[in-house]
DRENSESE-293215 format. One record per residue (C-alpha): residue in one letter; y, z negated, x negated. Coordinates in steps of 0.5 Angstrom, whole numbers, padded with zeros to 4 digits, always signed. Layout:
<rs>
aYZX/...
</rs>
This chain:
<rs>
m+0212-0265-0266/h+0217-0271-0268/h+0215-0278-0267/m+0221-0282-0264/s+0219-0289-0268/a+0220-0284-0275/l+0227-0281-0273/s+0231-0287-0270/q+0229-0288-0277/l+0231-0282-0280/n+0239-0282-0277/i+0244-0284-0281/i+0249-0284-0276/q+0248-0285-0268/v+0253-0283-0264/k+0253-0286-0256/g+0258-0284-0251/l+0265-0284-0256/s+0271-0284-0254/k+0279-0286-0256/t+0285-0288-0252/v+0292-0288-0254/t+0297-0291-0249/t+0304-0288-0250/v+0309-0287-0247/e+0306-0281-0242/g+0300-0286-0240/d+0294-0286-0243/l+0292-0282-0247/t+0284-0279-0249/i+0283-0276-0254/l+0275-0277-0254/s+0271-0278-0248/d+0264-0279-0249/i+0262-0275-0255/s+0254-0277-0257/f+0250-0273-0263/n+0245-0276-0269/v+0246-0274-0276/k+0239-0275-0280/s+0239-0277-0286/g+0241-0271-0292/d+0243-0267-0286/s+0249-0262-0287/v+0254-0262-0280/a+0261-0259-0279/v+0265-0260-0275/v+0269-0255-0272/g+0275-0253-0265/t+0281-0252-0265/s+0287-0256-0267/g+0288-0261-0264/s+0282-0262-0261/g+0280-0268-0264/k+0276-0266-0270/s+0280-0270-0275/t+0280-0276-0271/l+0272-0277-0270/l+0272-0275-0278/s+0276-0283-0277/l+0272-0285-0273/l+0266-0284-0276/a+0267-0287-0284/g+0270-0293-0280/l+0279-0291-0282/d+0280-0292-0274/q+0277-0296-0269/s+0275-0293-0262/t+0275-0294-0256/g+0268-0294-0252/g+0261-0292-0254/s+0258-0293-0261/i+0257-0291-0268/h+0251-0293-0272/l+0251-0291-0280/d+0246-0293-0284/g+0244-0298-0280/a+0250-0303-0279/a+0254-0301-0271/l+0261-0299-0274/h+0264-0301-0268/e+0263-0308-0267/l+0267-0309-0275/d+0273-0311-0276/e+0277-0308-0282/e+0275-0312-0287/a+0267-0311-0286/r+0269-0303-0284/a+0273-0303-0291/a+0267-0306-0294/l+0261-0301-0291/r+0265-0295-0293/a+0266-0298-0300/e+0259-0299-0300/k+0257-0292-0297/v+0262-0288-0296/g+0266-0281-0299/f+0272-0279-0298/v+0274-0272-0300/f+0282-0270-0296/q+0285-0262-0296/s+0291-0265-0299/f+0288-0268-0305/m+0290-0276-0305/l+0290-0276-0312/v+0293-0283-0315/q+0299-0278-0320/s+0299-0284-0325/l+0292-0283-0327/t+0289-0278-0331/a+0282-0274-0327/l+0278-0279-0330/e+0281-0286-0329/n+0281-0282-0321/v+0275-0281-0321/m+0273-0287-0325/l+0277-0290-0319/p+0271-0293-0313/a+0266-0295-0317/e+0271-0300-0322/l+0272-0302-0315/a+0265-0304-0314/g+0265-0307-0320/s+0260-0302-0323/k+0259-0302-0330/d+0257-0296-0333/a+0264-0292-0329/k+0266-0288-0334/q+0259-0287-0336/q+0258-0284-0329/a+0266-0282-0328/l+0265-0277-0334/e+0258-0273-0333/l+0261-0272-0325/l+0267-0268-0328/e+0262-0265-0333/k+0258-0263-0326/v+0264-0260-0323/g+0266-0256-0329/l+0273-0261-0332/s+0270-0263-0338/h+0275-0260-0342/r+0282-0264-0336/v+0279-0272-0337/g+0286-0273-0340/h+0290-0269-0335/y+0294-0272-0330/p+0294-0269-0322/s+0300-0265-0324/q+0297-0261-0330/l+0292-0259-0325/s+0291-0254-0320/g+0291-0254-0314/g+0283-0252-0315/e+0282-0257-0320/q+0285-0264-0316/q+0280-0262-0311/r+0275-0262-0316/v+0276-0268-0318/a+0278-0271-0312/i+0269-0268-0310/a+0267-0272-0317/r+0272-0278-0314/a+0267-0278-0307/f+0261-0277-0311/i+0261-0283-0316/g+0257-0289-0314/t+0253-0285-0309/p+0254-0285-0302/k+0249-0284-0297/i+0256-0280-0292/l+0260-0276-0295/f+0266-0274-0290/a+0271-0268-0291/d+0276-0266-0288/e+0278-0259-0289/p+0276-0258-0296/s+0279-0251-0298/a+0284-0252-0293/n+0289-0252-0298/l+0286-0247-0304/d+0286-0240-0305/s+0279-0236-0303/k+0276-0237-0310/n+0277-0243-0311/g+0275-0246-0303/k+0267-0242-0304/l+0268-0246-0310/i+0268-0253-0307/e+0265-0252-0302/s+0259-0250-0306/l+0260-0257-0310/l+0260-0260-0304/f+0253-0257-0301/e+0250-0258-0308/l+0251-0265-0309/n+0248-0266-0302/k+0242-0262-0304/e+0242-0266-0311/h+0244-0274-0308/g+0242-0273-0301/t+0248-0275-0299/t+0249-0273-0292/l+0255-0268-0291/i+0260-0268-0285/l+0265-0263-0286/v+0271-0261-0281/t+0272-0254-0281/h+0275-0249-0278/d+0271-0243-0283/e+0266-0241-0280/q+0262-0238-0285/l+0262-0245-0288/a+0260-0248-0280/q+0255-0243-0282/k+0252-0246-0287/c+0250-0253-0285/q+0245-0254-0282/q+0249-0258-0275/i+0256-0255-0270/l+0258-0259-0267/h+0263-0255-0263/i+0269-0260-0261/e+0274-0258-0256/a+0280-0262-0251/g+0276-0268-0254/q+0269-0267-0251/l+0262-0264-0255/v+0262-0258-0252/t+0256-0254-0256/v+0251-0258-0262/k+0248-0253-0266/e+0242-0253-0271/n+0242-0248-0275/e+0233-0248-0276/g+0234-0243-0282/v+0239-0246-0287/q+0237-0250-0292/a+0242-0253-0297/n+0241-0249-0303/v+0247-0244-0302/g+0248-0240-0307/
</rs>
């Protein structure tokens, strides 16, 4: 039996009554409505739902890229909903990593420079060393000097993952990380995410439509039409995906 006090300290993400409404010509459109859940530190969470259900909006809110219209989000103790854009950006730089389906690499930088970028922006002294280690981990030591245009999609996504993990973020957000890849590369990317999650204790939040991937996560949040319809705990799942 968990004790509540100990439990609340373990929750790296706490979401209460979260909603997001946008104003359109037709009037107010509710994208997310009254969503509440907690995520324990080091857990892996899949956010699933049909296209247009609000999954990506939820991810943007949790990552502080977008502001909610109601409710509260606590990210590693910080009240995200009370912060302005500048403070949210600082929090992201300190605690958060991202992997998007479209890689988002800087075309004019080499693989190494792309990975170093967040660490350099954070003023890290050993950005290059960290970047080289991560590129080795994702199997790209031989590609450090290559530009994105010289890399395959799978390689670009591995560079993006190495970049996301530099500075060892506490939370990693991934939006359909394997959507643009063939299944072999997709599987590789997924197992990499779980490996790094396990190794660094990074909390993993994945938006995915891949049922198999969702089942590998410890928690599944199912969103439909802006509502959280089910929260499923995969009790047997450990983050040791082979």
